[in-house]
N, CA, C and O atoms as CSV, one atom per row, in Angstrom:
chain,resi,resn,atom,element,x,y,z
A,1,UNK,N,N,0.677,-1.218,-0.053
A,1,UNK,CA,C,0.047,0.038,0.083
A,1,UNK,C,C,0.875,1.137,0.038
A,1,UNK,O,O,0.495,1.871,-0.875
A,2,UNK,N,N,1.918,1.622,0.662
A,2,UNK,CA,C,2.888,2.451,0.753
A,2,UNK,C,C,3.667,2.541,-0.595
A,2,UNK,O,O,4.258,3.604,-0.780
A,3,UNK,N,N,3.740,1.764,-1.384
A,3,UNK,CA,C,4.327,1.744,-2.517
A,3,UNK,C,C,3.276,2.383,-3.301
A,3,UNK,O,O,3.721,3.291,-4.004
A,4,UNK,N,N,1.980,2.184,-3.403
A,4,UNK,CA,C,1.107,2.765,-4.237
A,4,UNK,C,C,0.769,4.031,-3.795
A,4,UNK,O,O,0.001,4.725,-4.462
A,5,UNK,N,N,1.258,4.428,-2.726
A,5,UNK,CA,C,0.928,5.928,-2.220
A,5,UNK,C,C,2.279,6.705,-2.657
A,5,UNK,O,O,2.357,7.904,-2.927
A,6,UNK,N,N,3.251,5.822,-2.665
A,6,UNK,CA,C,4.454,6.741,-3.224
A,6,UNK,C,C,4.471,6.695,-4.823
A,6,UNK,O,O,4.933,7.624,-5.486
A,7,UNK,N,N,4.009,5.706,-5.303
A,7,UNK,CA,C,4.036,5.861,-6.973
A,7,UNK,C,C,2.962,6.884,-7.204
A,7,UNK,O,O,3.152,7.777,-8.030
A,8,UNK,N,N,1.762,6.801,-6.471
A,8,UNK,CA,C,0.810,8.190,-6.799
A,8,UNK,C,C,1.481,9.311,-6.706
A,8,UNK,O,O,1.455,10.064,-7.680
A,9,UNK,N,N,2.241,9.688,-5.512
A,9,UNK,CA,C,2.946,10.868,-5.454
A,9,UNK,C,C,3.814,11.304,-6.566
A,9,UNK,O,O,3.685,12.348,-7.204
A,10,UNK,N,N,4.609,10.497,-6.711
A,10,UNK,CA,C,5.845,10.358,-7.737
A,10,UNK,C,C,5.138,10.827,-9.099
A,10,UNK,O,O,5.541,11.825,-9.697
A,11,UNK,N,N,4.218,10.166,-9.489
A,11,UNK,CA,C,3.526,10.231,-10.598
A,11,UNK,C,C,2.714,11.957,-10.756
A,11,UNK,O,O,2.470,12.440,-11.862
A,12,UNK,N,N,2.428,12.608,-9.562
A,12,UNK,CA,C,1.705,13.599,-9.609
A,12,UNK,C,C,2.792,14.821,-9.455
A,12,UNK,O,O,2.515,15.979,-9.764
A,13,UNK,N,N,4.102,14.398,-8.922
A,13,UNK,CA,C,5.284,15.354,-9.268
A,13,UNK,C,C,5.966,15.374,-10.394
A,13,UNK,O,O,6.807,16.226,-10.680
A,14,UNK,N,N,5.531,14.144,-11.298
A,14,UNK,CA,C,6.345,14.054,-12.580
A,14,UNK,C,C,6.530,15.458,-13.371
A,14,UNK,O,O,7.650,15.886,-13.651
A,15,UNK,N,N,5.291,16.158,-13.719
A,15,UNK,CA,C,5.316,17.229,-14.443
A,15,UNK,C,C,6.344,18.234,-14.187
A,15,UNK,O,O,6.676,19.029,-15.066
A,16,UNK,N,N,6.965,18.232,-12.784
A,16,UNK,CA,C,7.464,19.245,-12.327
A,16,UNK,C,C,9.019,18.710,-12.152
A,16,UNK,O,O,9.808,19.540,-11.698
A,17,UNK,N,N,9.431,17.650,-12.411
A,17,UNK,CA,C,10.587,16.977,-12.322
A,17,UNK,C,C,10.937,15.827,-13.401
A,17,UNK,O,O,10.492,14.680,-13.430
A,18,UNK,N,N,11.776,16.392,-14.207
A,18,UNK,CA,C,12.089,15.549,-15.249
A,18,UNK,C,C,13.019,14.487,-14.822
A,18,UNK,O,O,13.570,13.820,-15.697
A,19,UNK,N,N,13.243,14.268,-13.648
A,19,UNK,CA,C,14.049,13.248,-13.088
A,19,UNK,C,C,13.349,12.280,-12.343
A,19,UNK,O,O,13.912,11.582,-11.500
A,20,UNK,N,N,11.852,12.183,-12.676
A,20,UNK,CA,C,10.994,11.492,-11.876
A,20,UNK,C,C,11.195,9.767,-11.974
A,20,UNK,O,O,10.668,9.032,-11.139
A,21,UNK,N,N,11.835,9.360,-12.847
A,21,UNK,CA,C,12.257,7.971,-13.084
A,21,UNK,C,C,13.200,7.648,-11.911
A,21,UNK,O,O,12.946,6.670,-11.207
A,22,UNK,N,N,14.335,8.460,-11.651
A,22,UNK,CA,C,15.163,8.343,-10.494
A,22,UNK,C,C,14.508,8.430,-9.142
A,22,UNK,O,O,14.900,7.786,-8.169
A,23,UNK,N,N,13.335,9.387,-9.131
A,23,UNK,CA,C,12.832,9.500,-7.695
A,23,UNK,C,C,12.008,8.099,-7.339
A,23,UNK,O,O,11.892,7.503,-6.268
A,24,UNK,N,N,11.551,7.847,-8.497
A,24,UNK,CA,C,10.899,6.084,-8.526
A,24,UNK,C,C,11.490,5.167,-8.258
A,24,UNK,O,O,10.935,4.224,-7.693
A,25,UNK,N,N,12.814,5.144,-8.578
A,25,UNK,CA,C,13.840,4.193,-8.411
A,25,UNK,C,C,14.213,4.252,-6.926
A,25,UNK,O,O,14.266,3.265,-6.192
A,26,UNK,N,N,14.481,5.596,-6.538
A,26,UNK,CA,C,14.866,5.750,-5.276
A,26,UNK,C,C,13.613,5.083,-4.186
A,26,UNK,O,O,13.803,4.217,-3.332
A,27,UNK,N,N,12.681,5.578,-4.419
A,27,UNK,CA,C,11.382,5.241,-3.578
A,27,UNK,C,C,11.162,3.698,-3.483
A,27,UNK,O,O,10.725,3.147,-2.473
A,28,UNK,N,N,11.561,2.956,-4.818
A,28,UNK,CA,C,11.255,1.651,-4.911
A,28,UNK,C,C,12.211,0.967,-3.989
A,28,UNK,O,O,11.885,-0.014,-3.320
A,29,UNK,N,N,13.498,1.553,-3.970
A,29,UNK,CA,C,14.438,0.973,-3.064
A,29,UNK,C,C,14.337,1.085,-1.644
A,29,UNK,O,O,14.721,0.193,-0.888
A,30,UNK,N,N,13.797,2.228,-1.240
A,30,UNK,CA,C,13.257,2.666,0.068
A,30,UNK,C,C,12.383,1.274,0.567
A,30,UNK,O,O,12.668,0.527,1.503
A,31,UNK,N,N,11.059,1.169,-0.511
A,31,UNK,CA,C,10.218,0.280,0.067
A,31,UNK,C,C,10.717,-1.125,0.220
A,31,UNK,O,O,10.307,-1.881,1.100
A,32,UNK,N,N,11.731,-1.480,-0.786
A,32,UNK,CA,C,12.078,-3.002,-0.725
A,32,UNK,C,C,12.956,-2.959,0.398
A,32,UNK,O,O,13.051,-4.085,0.886
A,33,UNK,N,N,13.824,-1.865,1.170
A,33,UNK,CA,C,14.587,-2.083,2.133
A,33,UNK,C,C,13.670,-2.250,3.573
A,33,UNK,O,O,13.924,-2.975,4.534
A,34,UNK,N,N,12.705,-1.474,3.410
A,34,UNK,CA,C,11.845,-1.388,4.608
A,34,UNK,C,C,11.108,-2.643,4.859
A,34,UNK,O,O,10.563,-2.789,5.953
A,35,UNK,N,N,11.021,-3.725,3.798
A,35,UNK,CA,C,10.306,-4.708,3.780
A,35,UNK,C,C,10.545,-5.912,4.911
A,35,UNK,O,O,9.830,-6.914,4.906
């Protein structure tokens, strides 16, 4: 569920950040680490 919320937040921020994919990878790393 947290991953879905992070994904939604990053998708919303994407228009303001051309490095959205980097942020998404970082968020995925954080989620995997906390598992």
